[in-house]
N, CA and C of each residue as an Amber inpcrd file, in Angstrom:
protein
   642
 -69.6700000  81.1730000 102.3390000 -69.0600000  82.0980000 103.3070000
 -70.1530000  82.9700000 103.9090000 -70.1940000  83.0560000 105.2280000
 -71.2180000  83.8320000 105.8990000 -70.8920000  85.3160000 105.8700000
 -71.9090000  86.1110000 106.2030000 -71.7080000  87.5600000 106.2010000
 -70.6840000  87.9740000 107.2430000 -70.5530000  87.1610000 108.2890000
 -69.6200000  87.5110000 109.3540000 -68.1860000  87.1220000 109.0730000
 -67.9490000  86.4050000 107.9890000 -66.5910000  86.0080000 107.6540000
 -66.5090000  84.5360000 107.3020000 -65.3110000  83.9730000 107.3940000
 -65.0750000  82.5840000 107.0270000 -65.0800000  81.7110000 108.2840000
 -65.9560000  80.6940000 108.2850000 -66.0380000  79.7570000 109.4120000
 -65.1980000  78.5320000 109.0810000 -64.2660000  78.1890000 109.9940000
 -63.3120000  77.1100000 109.7550000 -63.5400000  75.9160000 110.6640000
 -63.2300000  74.7400000 110.1220000 -63.1000000  73.5300000 110.9220000
 -61.6350000  73.1260000 110.8590000 -60.9830000  72.9850000 112.0280000
 -59.5790000  72.5880000 112.1000000 -59.4990000  71.1010000 112.3830000
 -58.7590000  70.3690000 111.5490000 -58.5900000  68.9340000 111.7630000
 -57.1000000  68.6130000 111.9000000 -56.6860000  68.2570000 113.1130000
 -55.2900000  67.9260000 113.4000000 -55.2740000  67.0410000 114.6410000
 -54.4070000  66.0490000 114.6550000 -54.4120000  65.1090000 115.7810000
 -53.6500000  65.6110000 117.0020000 -52.9900000  66.7520000 116.9120000
 -52.2510000  67.2940000 118.0580000 -53.0630000  68.4150000 118.7250000
 -53.3900000  68.2220000 119.9790000 -54.1990000  69.1970000 120.7080000
 -53.5040000  70.5580000 120.7690000 -52.2020000  70.5330000 121.0150000
 -51.4520000  71.7890000 121.1280000 -51.4500000  72.5380000 119.7960000
 -51.3070000  71.7930000 118.7040000 -51.3320000  72.4210000 117.3760000
 -52.6960000  73.0450000 117.1210000 -53.7580000  72.3450000 117.4420000
 -55.1050000  72.8780000 117.2340000 -55.3130000  74.1400000 118.0680000
 -54.8220000  74.1160000 119.3020000 -54.9770000  75.2890000 120.1710000
 -54.2250000  76.4810000 119.5990000 -53.0160000  76.2260000 119.0860000
 -52.2350000  77.3080000 118.5010000 -52.8830000  77.8600000 117.2440000
 -53.4170000  76.9690000 116.4210000 -54.0970000  77.4080000 115.1980000
 -55.3440000  78.2190000 115.5260000 -56.1050000  77.7560000 116.5150000
 -57.3120000  78.4910000 116.8970000 -56.9570000  79.9080000 117.3420000
 -55.9470000  80.0290000 118.1980000 -55.5440000  81.3490000 118.6830000
 -55.0770000  82.2300000 117.5270000 -54.3030000  81.6450000 116.6030000
 -53.7900000  82.4000000 115.4590000 -54.9200000  82.8480000 114.5460000
 -55.8100000  81.9380000 114.2200000 -56.8650000  82.2340000 113.2510000
 -57.9290000  83.1610000 113.8140000 -58.2540000  82.9810000 115.0850000
 -59.2850000  83.8320000 115.6640000 -58.7730000  85.2450000 115.9170000
 -57.4670000  85.4230000 115.8330000 -56.9100000  86.7630000 115.9390000
 -56.9020000  87.5010000 114.6140000 -57.2950000  86.8010000 113.5460000
 -57.3190000  87.3930000 112.2060000 -58.7410000  87.8540000 111.8880000
 -58.9210000  89.1360000 111.5440000 -60.2640000  89.6460000 111.2430000
 -60.9420000  88.8610000 110.1190000 -62.2060000  88.5590000 110.3050000
 -62.9780000  87.8870000 109.2640000 -62.8510000  86.3810000 109.2580000
 -62.1620000  85.8000000 110.2610000 -62.0290000  84.3490000 110.3340000
 -62.5120000  83.8730000 111.6980000 -63.3360000  82.8380000 111.6940000
 -63.8930000  82.2740000 112.9230000 -63.6950000  80.7640000 112.9130000
 -63.2770000  80.2000000 114.0440000 -63.1080000  78.7530000 114.1590000
 -64.4100000  78.1600000 114.6740000 -65.0490000  77.3340000 113.8330000
 -66.3390000  76.7440000 114.1930000 -66.1850000  75.4650000 114.9920000
 -65.0360000  74.7800000 114.8390000 -64.8510000  73.5400000 115.5650000
 -63.4930000  72.9280000 115.3190000 -63.1840000  71.8680000 116.0760000
 -61.9130000  71.1700000 115.9540000 -62.1510000  69.6710000 115.8810000
 -61.3340000  68.9900000 115.0800000 -61.4040000  67.5400000 114.9630000
 -60.0140000  66.9590000 115.1840000 -59.9610000  65.7980000 115.8490000
 -58.6800000  65.1780000 116.1400000 -58.3610000  63.9840000 115.2620000
 -59.2500000  63.6910000 114.2940000 -59.0240000  62.5630000 113.3940000
 -59.7320000  62.8330000 112.0730000 -59.3900000  62.0320000 111.0690000
 -60.0560000  62.1820000 109.7810000 -61.5310000  61.8620000 109.8800000
 -61.8730000  60.8110000 110.6280000 -63.2710000  60.4250000 110.7970000
 -64.0730000  61.5350000 111.4690000 -63.4760000  62.1360000 112.5100000
 -64.1740000  63.2010000 113.2260000 -64.3260000  64.4300000 112.3390000
 -63.3480000  64.6750000 111.4920000 -63.4300000  65.8220000 110.5840000
 -64.6120000  65.6730000 109.6270000 -64.7810000  64.4770000 109.0900000
 -65.9010000  64.2290000 108.1730000 -67.2310000  64.4100000 108.9070000
 -67.3240000  63.8840000 110.1220000 -68.5670000  63.9980000 110.8960000
 -68.8880000  65.4440000 111.2550000 -67.8710000  66.1730000 111.7460000
 -68.1160000  67.5570000 112.1500000 -68.3950000  68.4620000 110.9590000
 -67.8160000  68.1320000 109.8090000 -68.1070000  68.9310000 108.6190000
 -69.5850000  68.8420000 108.2690000 -70.1760000  67.6650000 108.4770000
 -71.6180000  67.5070000 108.2340000 -72.4240000  68.3200000 109.2470000
 -72.0080000  68.2430000 110.5220000 -72.7830000  68.8640000 111.5960000
 -72.6430000  70.3870000 111.6420000 -71.4250000  70.8830000 111.4050000
 -71.1510000  72.3100000 111.5860000 -71.2700000  73.1340000 110.3090000
 -71.2190000  72.4740000 109.1560000 -71.2870000  73.1550000 107.8580000
 -70.3400000  74.3580000 107.7770000 -69.0380000  74.1270000 107.9750000
 -68.0750000  75.2440000 107.9030000 -67.9210000  75.7270000 106.4600000
 -67.2690000  76.8780000 106.3140000 -66.9870000  77.4050000 104.9770000
 -65.7190000  76.7900000 104.4010000 -64.7790000  76.4380000 105.2910000
 -63.4900000  75.8670000 104.8790000 -63.0500000  74.8590000 105.9350000
 -62.4060000  73.7830000 105.4890000 -61.8040000  72.8150000 106.4180000
 -60.2920000  72.8740000 106.2770000 -59.6020000  73.0110000 107.4090000
 -58.1380000  72.9140000 107.4350000 -57.8030000  71.4880000 107.8490000
 -57.1470000  70.7530000 106.9690000 -56.9420000  69.3230000 107.1890000
 -55.4640000  68.9550000 107.2540000 -55.0790000  68.2690000 108.3350000
 -53.7190000  67.7400000 108.4080000 -53.5990000  66.5770000 107.4330000
 -52.3850000  66.3050000 106.9750000 -52.1810000  65.2370000 105.9980000
 -52.2260000  63.8610000 106.6390000 -51.6250000  63.7380000 107.8250000
 -51.5220000  62.4370000 108.4800000 -52.0020000  62.5250000 109.9180000
 -52.7220000  61.5030000 110.3310000 -53.2300000  61.4300000 111.6910000
 -52.6640000  60.1870000 112.3730000 -52.3450000  60.3080000 113.6620000
 -51.8540000  59.1630000 114.4240000 -53.0130000  58.1970000 114.6960000
 -52.6810000  56.9270000 114.9130000 -53.7150000  55.9760000 115.2940000
 -54.1100000  54.9970000 114.2190000 -53.6580000  55.2110000 112.9860000
 -53.9430000  54.2430000 111.9380000 -55.3230000  54.3160000 111.3290000
 -56.0770000  55.3760000 111.6260000 -57.3950000  55.5190000 111.0200000
 -57.3190000  56.2030000 109.6730000 -58.3720000  56.9150000 109.3350000
 -58.4490000  57.6280000 108.0680000 -57.4200000  58.7580000 108.0170000
 -56.6240000  58.8110000 106.9580000 -55.6590000  59.9030000 106.8520000
 -56.3250000  61.1240000 106.2210000 -55.5720000  62.2140000 106.1450000
 -56.1390000  63.4530000 105.6430000 -56.6040000  63.3750000 104.2110000
 -55.8670000  62.6560000 103.3760000 -56.2400000  62.5520000 101.9600000
 -57.5560000  61.8040000 101.8010000 -57.7310000  60.7090000 102.5550000
 -58.9890000  59.9750000 102.4760000 -60.1410000  60.8120000 103.0160000
 -59.8720000  61.5970000 104.0650000 -60.9050000  62.4750000 104.6090000
 -61.3200000  63.5120000 103.5660000 -60.3540000  64.0480000 102.8530000
 -60.6630000  65.0100000 101.7820000 -61.5180000  64.3370000 100.7110000
 -61.1490000  63.1130000 100.3660000 -61.9100000  62.3760000  99.3400000
 -63.3610000  62.1850000  99.7760000 -63.5730000  61.8520000 101.0520000
 -64.9310000  61.6640000 101.5680000 -65.6980000  62.9800000 101.5630000
 -65.0430000  64.0340000 102.0180000 -65.7030000  65.3380000 102.0730000
 -66.0660000  65.8330000 100.6760000 -65.1500000  65.6350000  99.7350000
 -65.4040000  66.0820000  98.3700000 -66.5800000  65.3260000  97.7610000
 -66.6970000  64.0310000  98.0850000 -67.8110000  63.2340000  97.5670000
 -69.1370000  63.6680000  98.1730000 -69.1110000  64.0140000  99.4680000
 -70.3450000  64.3820000 100.1560000 -70.7400000  65.8340000  99.9130000
 -69.7450000  66.7090000  99.8690000 -70.0260000  68.1480000  99.7160000
 -68.9910000  68.7750000  98.7910000 -69.1610000  68.6210000  97.4840000
 -68.1760000  69.1230000  96.5170000 -67.8990000  70.6210000  96.6330000
 -68.8760000  71.3500000  97.1750000 -68.7020000  72.8000000  97.2830000
 -67.8830000  73.2110000  98.4990000 -67.5660000  72.2620000  99.3990000
 -66.8190000  72.5810000 100.6200000 -65.3210000  72.5240000 100.3380000
 -64.6230000  73.6600000 100.3740000 -63.1850000  73.6560000 100.0820000
 -62.3570000  73.1820000 101.2700000 -61.3280000  72.3920000 100.9670000
 -60.4260000  71.8820000 101.9970000 -59.0150000  72.3730000 101.7090000
 -58.3520000  72.8810000 102.7360000 -56.9560000  73.2970000 102.6410000
 -56.1200000  72.3400000 103.4770000 -55.1550000  71.6940000 102.8510000
 -54.2450000  70.8370000 103.6080000 -53.2560000  71.7410000 104.3430000
 -53.1240000  71.5210000 105.6420000 -52.1650000  72.2730000 106.4550000
 -51.2510000  71.2430000 107.0950000 -50.0300000  71.1370000 106.5950000
 -49.1710000  70.0220000 106.9580000 -47.6990000  70.3970000 106.9770000
 -46.8910000  69.4930000 107.5030000 -45.4390000  69.6840000 107.4890000
 -44.7940000  69.0170000 106.2930000 -45.5710000  68.2580000 105.5350000
 -45.0330000  67.4700000 104.4250000 -45.1730000  68.2220000 103.1060000
 -44.0300000  68.4330000 102.4300000 -44.0250000  69.2020000 101.1840000
 -43.6520000  68.3620000  99.9690000 -43.5680000  67.0410000 100.1350000
 -43.1950000  66.1860000  99.0150000 -44.2120000  66.2580000  97.8860000
 -43.7080000  66.1890000  96.6510000 -44.5990000  66.3020000  95.5010000
 -45.6730000  65.2260000  95.5090000 -45.3220000  64.0050000  95.8950000
 -46.2980000  62.9120000  95.9090000 -47.4480000  63.2190000  96.8610000
 -47.1310000  63.7900000  98.0370000 -48.1720000  64.1440000  99.0000000
 -49.0710000  65.2440000  98.4450000 -48.4550000  66.2470000  97.8330000
 -49.2270000  67.3560000  97.2690000 -50.1700000  66.8530000  96.1830000
 -49.6420000  66.0320000  95.2790000 -50.4520000  65.5190000  94.1700000
 -51.5970000  64.6600000  94.6910000 -51.3300000  63.8010000  95.6700000
 -52.3890000  62.9550000  96.2470000 -53.5110000  63.8040000  96.8200000
 -53.1330000  64.8470000  97.5390000 -54.1350000  65.7040000  98.1720000
 -54.9740000  66.4440000  97.1290000 -54.3210000  66.9820000  96.1280000
 -55.0440000  67.7350000  95.1000000 -55.9350000  66.8160000  94.2720000
 -55.4390000  65.6190000  93.9800000 -56.2550000  64.6620000  93.2270000
 -57.4780000  64.2240000  94.0290000 -57.3500000  64.2030000  95.3620000
 -58.4830000  63.8250000  96.2120000 -59.5320000  64.9210000  96.2790000
 -59.1420000  66.1450000  95.9090000 -60.1030000  67.2420000  95.9110000
 -59.7270000  68.4560000  96.7260000 -58.5600000  68.4250000  97.3970000
 -58.1300000  69.5940000  98.1700000 -57.9790000  70.8060000  97.2670000
 -58.3640000  71.9610000  97.7810000 -58.2710000  73.1980000  96.9970000
 -57.0800000  74.0510000  97.4260000 -56.4230000  73.6480000  98.5140000
 -55.2790000  74.4070000  98.9870000 -54.2620000  73.4940000  99.6490000
 -53.0270000  73.9680000  99.7350000 -51.9590000  73.2070000 100.3780000
 -51.0000000  74.2170000 100.9920000 -50.9070000  74.1940000 102.3310000
 -50.1010000  75.1720000 103.0670000 -49.1940000  74.4330000 104.0390000
 -47.9750000  74.9150000 104.1800000 -47.0230000  74.2900000 105.1000000
 -47.0960000  74.9490000 106.4730000 -47.0470000  74.1170000 107.5140000
 -47.1320000  74.6330000 108.8750000 -45.9600000  75.5530000 109.2150000
 -44.8210000  75.3250000 108.5670000 -43.6380000  76.1290000 108.8600000
 -43.6740000  77.4830000 108.1590000 -44.6440000  77.7130000 107.2960000
 -44.7170000  78.9670000 106.5440000 -45.2580000  80.1160000 107.3760000
 -45.1850000  81.3290000 106.8590000 -45.7010000  82.4960000 107.5760000
 -47.2260000  82.4530000 107.6700000 -47.8030000  82.9840000 108.7500000
 -49.2620000  82.9740000 108.9200000 -50.0080000  83.6050000 107.7440000
 -49.3970000  84.6110000 107.1150000 -50.0680000  85.2890000 106.0060000
 -50.4070000  84.3170000 104.8710000 -49.5590000  83.3080000 104.6630000
 -49.8420000  82.3360000 103.6070000 -51.0810000  81.5180000 103.9460000
 -51.2360000  81.1840000 105.2100000 -52.4220000  80.4430000 105.6420000
 -53.6730000  81.2990000 105.4870000 -53.6110000  82.5420000 105.9390000
 -54.7680000  83.4370000 105.8160000 -55.1610000  83.6110000 104.3500000
 -54.1480000  83.7860000 103.5080000 -54.4140000  84.0000000 102.0750000
 -55.0620000  82.7680000 101.4540000 -54.5780000  81.5910000 101.8520000
 -55.1350000  80.3540000 101.3090000 -56.5870000  80.1700000 101.7450000
 -56.8540000  80.4310000 103.0060000 -58.2190000  80.2940000 103.5280000
 -59.1760000  81.2250000 102.7860000 -58.7980000  82.4700000 102.6550000
 -59.6740000  83.4190000 101.9680000 -59.7960000  83.0890000 100.4850000
 -58.7030000  82.5870000  99.9160000 -58.7170000  82.2580000  98.4910000
 -59.6880000  81.1360000  98.1700000 -59.6440000  80.0580000  98.9490000
 -60.5440000  78.9360000  98.6650000 -61.9800000  79.2750000  99.0410000
 -62.1480000  80.0890000 100.0810000 -63.5000000  80.4920000 100.4750000
 -64.1680000  81.3090000  99.3710000 -63.3340000  82.0200000  98.6020000
 -63.8510000  82.8500000  97.5080000 -63.9770000  82.0670000  96.2010000
 -63.6670000  80.7620000  96.2550000 -63.8270000  79.9450000  95.0710000
 -62.5570000  79.6640000  94.2960000 -61.4020000  80.1480000  94.8120000
 -60.1430000  79.9470000  94.1100000 -59.3260000  78.8180000  94.7160000
 -58.0290000  78.8420000  94.4240000 -57.1010000  77.8620000  94.9820000
 -56.2780000  78.5250000  96.0720000 -55.6620000  77.7020000  96.9250000
 -54.8630000  78.2410000  98.0250000 -53.5380000  77.5340000  98.1600000
 -52.7230000  77.6030000  97.1200000 -51.4080000  76.9680000  97.1380000
 -50.3420000  77.9980000  97.4900000 -49.4630000  77.6580000  98.4210000
 -48.3940000  78.5780000  98.7680000 -47.3590000  78.6080000  97.6460000
 -46.5890000  79.6920000  97.5400000 -45.5870000  79.8080000  96.4690000
 -44.6170000  78.6330000  96.4250000 -44.2130000  78.1240000  97.5930000
 -43.2670000  77.0040000  97.6380000 -43.8500000  75.7560000  96.9730000
 -45.1330000  75.5160000  97.2180000 -45.7930000  74.3500000  96.6320000
 -45.9470000  74.5180000  95.1260000 -46.3540000  75.6980000  94.6980000
 -46.5030000  75.9660000  93.2650000 -45.1710000  75.7990000  92.5490000
 -44.1250000  76.3470000  93.1300000 -42.7910000  76.2550000  92.5170000
 -42.3520000  74.8060000  92.3990000 -42.6340000  74.0050000  93.4400000
 -42.2520000  72.6040000  93.4050000 -42.9880000  71.8290000  92.3300000
 -44.2780000  72.0880000  92.1880000 -45.0680000  71.3910000  91.1700000
 -44.6300000  71.7750000  89.7700000 -44.4460000  73.0810000  89.5490000
 -44.0400000  73.5460000  88.2240000 -42.6490000  73.0350000  87.8840000
 -41.7630000  73.0480000  88.8670000 -40.4010000  72.5730000  88.6280000
 -40.3790000  71.1150000  88.2380000 -41.2240000  70.3070000  88.8800000
 -41.2740000  68.8840000  88.5560000 -41.8150000  68.6620000  87.1510000
 -42.8650000  69.4140000  86.7960000 -43.4580000  69.2550000  85.4650000
 -42.4600000  69.6380000  84.3890000 -41.7730000  70.7670000  84.5930000
 -40.7700000  71.2170000  83.6250000 -39.6450000  70.1950000  83.5340000
 -39.2380000  69.6590000  84.7180000 -38.1500000  68.7010000  84.7310000
 -38.4690000  67.4470000  83.9480000 -39.7140000  67.0010000  84.0080000
 -40.0880000  65.7830000  83.3040000 -40.1880000  66.0290000  81.8070000
 -40.6800000  67.1810000  81.4170000 -40.9950000  67.4240000  80.0170000
 -39.8850000  68.0820000  79.2210000 -38.8400000  68.5230000  79.8860000
 -37.7760000  69.2210000  79.1870000 -36.6070000  68.2840000  78.9240000
 -36.1730000  68.2250000  77.6910000 -35.0450000  67.3690000  77.3350000
 -33.7310000  68.0060000  77.7770000 -32.7240000  67.1760000  78.0000000
 -31.4020000  67.6920000  78.3160000 -30.8140000  68.3590000  77.0730000
 -30.1170000  69.4570000  77.2870000 -29.4050000  70.0850000  76.1810000
 -28.2070000  69.2070000  75.8270000 -27.6030000  69.4540000  74.6770000
 -26.4440000  68.6700000  74.2620000 -25.3130000  68.8020000  75.2710000
 -25.1150000  70.0100000  75.7870000 -24.0410000  70.2180000  76.7490000
 -24.3200000  69.4770000  78.0520000 -25.5550000  69.5120000  78.5220000
 -25.9140000  68.7850000  79.7390000 -25.7300000  67.2860000  79.5330000
 -26.0670000  66.8180000  78.3520000 -25.8880000  65.3990000  78.0390000
 -24.4030000  65.0270000  78.0150000 -23.5760000  65.9120000  77.4720000
 -22.1290000  65.6840000  77.4640000 -21.6040000  65.5460000  78.8960000
 -22.0880000  66.4250000  79.7650000 -21.6420000  66.3980000  81.1620000
 -22.0410000  65.0830000  81.8270000 -23.2800000  64.6550000  81.6030000
 -23.7530000  63.4050000  82.2180000 -22.9770000  62.2080000  81.6690000
 -22.6970000  62.2130000  80.3780000 -21.9340000  61.1070000  79.7790000
 -20.5500000  60.9950000  80.4060000 -19.8770000  62.1380000  80.5420000
 -18.5390000  62.1280000  81.1390000 -18.6000000  61.7330000  82.6100000
 -19.6470000  62.1680000  83.2780000 -19.8330000  61.7960000  84.6740000
 -20.0160000  60.2840000  84.7920000 -20.7450000  59.6940000  83.8410000
 -20.9590000  58.2500000  83.8290000 -19.6560000  57.4910000  83.6180000
 -18.7010000  58.1330000  82.9500000 -17.3990000  57.5060000  82.7010000
 -16.4670000  57.6390000  83.9020000 -16.9370000  58.2930000  84.9460000
 -16.1680000  58.4020000  86.1730000 -15.4080000  59.7020000  86.3510000
 -15.6170000  60.6810000  85.4650000 -14.9130000  61.9580000  85.5730000
 -15.5330000  62.8300000  86.6680000 -14.6800000  63.5570000  87.3630000
 -15.1370000  64.5450000  88.3220000 -15.3690000  65.8730000  87.6290000
 -15.8550000  66.8560000  88.3770000 -16.1710000  68.1540000  87.7770000
 -14.9560000  68.8070000  87.1160000 -13.8080000  68.7160000  87.7750000
 -12.6150000  69.3500000  87.2060000 -12.2240000  68.7000000  85.8840000
 -12.2750000  67.3750000  85.8510000 -11.9230000  66.6440000  84.6280000
 -12.9180000  66.9280000  83.5090000 -14.2090000  67.0190000  83.8700000
 -15.2430000  67.3170000  82.8650000 -15.0360000  68.7210000  82.3070000
 -14.7320000  69.6490000  83.1920000 -14.5070000  71.0330000  82.7590000
 -13.3370000  71.1100000  81.7740000 -12.2740000  70.3750000  82.0860000
 -11.1010000  70.3730000  81.2030000 -11.4260000  69.7510000  79.8470000
 -12.2120000  68.6640000  79.8640000 -12.5570000  67.9780000  78.6130000
 -13.4590000  68.8220000  77.7250000 -14.3180000  69.6240000  78.3440000
 -15.2800000  70.4160000  77.5700000 -14.8470000  71.8790000  77.4080000
 -13.6490000  72.1990000  77.9300000 -13.1150000  73.5630000  77.8470000
 -14.0660000  74.5760000  78.4930000 -14.5640000  74.2000000  79.6900000
 -15.4680000  75.0590000  80.4440000 -14.9370000  75.2140000  81.8630000
 -15.4920000  76.1610000  82.6040000 -15.0870000  76.3380000  83.9950000
 -15.8390000  75.3370000  84.8670000 -15.2920000  75.0740000  86.0520000
 -15.9720000  74.1560000  86.9720000 -17.3200000  74.7210000  87.3960000
 -17.4080000  76.0280000  87.5390000 -18.6820000  76.6600000  87.9170000
 -19.7450000  76.3960000  86.8570000 -19.3440000  76.4530000  85.5960000
 -20.2890000  76.1830000  84.5090000 -20.7330000  74.7330000  84.5230000
 -19.8100000  73.8340000  84.8110000 -20.1440000  72.4080000  84.9000000
 -21.1620000  72.1840000  86.0110000 -20.9620000  72.8320000  87.1510000
 -21.9070000  72.6970000  88.2630000 -23.2960000  73.1910000  87.8690000
 -23.3410000  74.2750000  87.1130000 -24.6330000  74.8010000  86.6450000
 -25.3280000  73.7960000  85.7440000 -24.5550000  73.1910000  84.8190000
 -25.1360000  72.1830000  83.9300000 -25.6340000  70.9750000  84.7280000
 -24.8860000  70.5970000  85.7610000 -25.2890000  69.4610000  86.5800000
 -26.5960000  69.7340000  87.3190000 -26.7100000  70.9270000  87.8920000
 -27.9350000  71.2850000  88.6120000 -29.1440000  71.2110000  87.6840000
 -28.9780000  71.7450000  86.4790000 -30.0900000  71.7160000  85.5160000
 -30.4040000  70.2930000  85.0760000 -29.3660000  69.4880000  84.8760000
 -29.5780000  68.0970000  84.4750000 -30.2850000  67.3210000  85.5870000
 -29.8640000  67.5430000  86.8440000 -30.5190000  66.8860000  87.9790000
 -32.0110000  67.2110000  87.9830000 -32.3220000  68.4940000  87.8270000
 -33.7210000  68.9260000  87.8720000 -34.5290000  68.2690000  86.7580000
 -33.9780000  68.2380000  85.5590000 -34.7020000  67.6620000  84.4180000
 -34.8600000  66.1440000  84.5540000 -33.8930000  65.5080000  85.2010000
 -33.9560000  64.0630000  85.3830000 -34.7410000  63.6740000  86.6380000
 -35.0450000  64.6620000  87.4750000 -35.7920000  64.3990000  88.6980000
 -34.9830000  63.6900000  89.7610000 -33.6790000  64.0080000  89.8520000
 -32.7940000  63.3530000  90.8160000 -32.0340000  64.4130000  91.6160000
 -31.2350000  63.9440000  92.5930000 -30.4900000  64.9070000  93.4030000
 -29.0390000  64.5140000  93.6610000 -28.5230000  63.5230000  92.8990000
 -27.1140000  63.1750000  93.0710000 -26.5740000  62.5490000  91.7870000
 -25.2560000  62.3850000  91.7380000 -24.5840000  61.9470000  90.5100000
 -24.9890000  60.5260000  90.1060000 -24.9950000  59.6140000  91.0850000
 -25.3180000  58.2290000  90.7630000 -26.7360000  58.0990000  90.2200000
 -27.6510000  58.7960000  90.8440000 -29.0440000  58.7360000  90.3930000
 -29.1920000  59.3540000  89.0080000 -28.4230000  60.4150000  88.7380000
 -28.4880000  61.0680000  87.4240000 -28.0280000  60.1060000  86.3300000
 -26.9320000  59.4120000  86.5740000 -26.4140000  58.4490000  85.5940000
 -27.4230000  57.3260000  85.3770000 -27.9790000  56.8130000  86.4780000
 -28.9420000  55.7210000  86.3930000 -30.1890000  56.1350000  85.6160000
 -30.7110000  57.3210000  85.9050000 -31.9240000  57.7830000  85.2280000
 -31.6670000  58.0880000  83.7590000 -30.5060000  58.6680000  83.4680000
 -30.1620000  58.9460000  82.0700000 -30.0520000  57.6520000  81.2730000
 -29.4940000  56.6340000  81.8920000 -29.3920000  55.3330000  81.2220000
 -30.7730000  54.7130000  81.0330000 -31.6160000  54.8410000  82.0450000
 -32.9670000  54.2810000  81.9560000 -33.7520000  54.9120000  80.8120000
 -33.5270000  56.2120000  80.5940000 -34.2330000  56.9120000  79.5240000
 -33.5780000  56.7010000  78.1600000 -32.4560000  55.9890000  78.1480000
 -31.7800000  55.7380000  76.8900000 -30.9490000  56.9140000  76.3960000
 -30.6250000  57.8240000  77.3020000 -29.8410000  59.0020000  76.9170000
 -28.3630000  58.6770000  76.8640000 -27.9210000  57.7170000  77.6590000
 -26.5230000  57.2910000  77.6460000 -26.4820000  55.7610000  77.6470000
 -25.3700000  55.2190000  77.2360000 -25.1840000  53.7660000  77.1650000
 -24.1320000  53.3560000  78.1880000 -24.5200000  52.5380000  79.1380000
 -23.5910000  52.1180000  80.1860000 -22.9350000  50.7850000  79.8870000
 -23.2270000  50.1880000  78.7370000 -22.6310000  48.8920000  78.4220000
 -21.1290000  49.0510000  78.1720000 -20.2870000  48.0470000  78.5470000
 -18.8340000  48.1430000  78.4000000 -18.4290000  48.2410000  76.9280000
């Protein structure tokens, strides 16, 4: 990081997006835009030429060339000390994990408030990470969901659901309110890594938690 602040390289395939980011970032004290790239290949080349303090990298580029994750991988191999922040519209866990495994130090959503972007840029420039709260929550939630076993009550709910019972019928069978059943279902979905009843039954059976045989 230079004495004058943080010098950025913006990599995004949309000219209008790059223009908007430049205007936004250059209006923030202590941040300077050193250059813009319209592809992953150009981002790698300009990073060598301009030696920025931080690279803002889109996840996907049009045209079928190098995507953002591969560009991060190349940059990390060439200049491990150069931090890259993914700035994208994609919040899926698989995308986040791919980017972080490639070497990205930050992950920010384009739809988020500008303050999150500024914080991420300054955070990685100072040697830290730059993950927005939404991304952190998603990663932690997935890890907890995979590693946490279903409670006996949640398992009872899934078993009855597998037998074809609706929430009202399950509530009556377990002497609970429908609201409580919904709470158990939400927690079971999260732990099983699914978002609907059919997927929950299928995943529970796959893990050997319930038996679907006649």
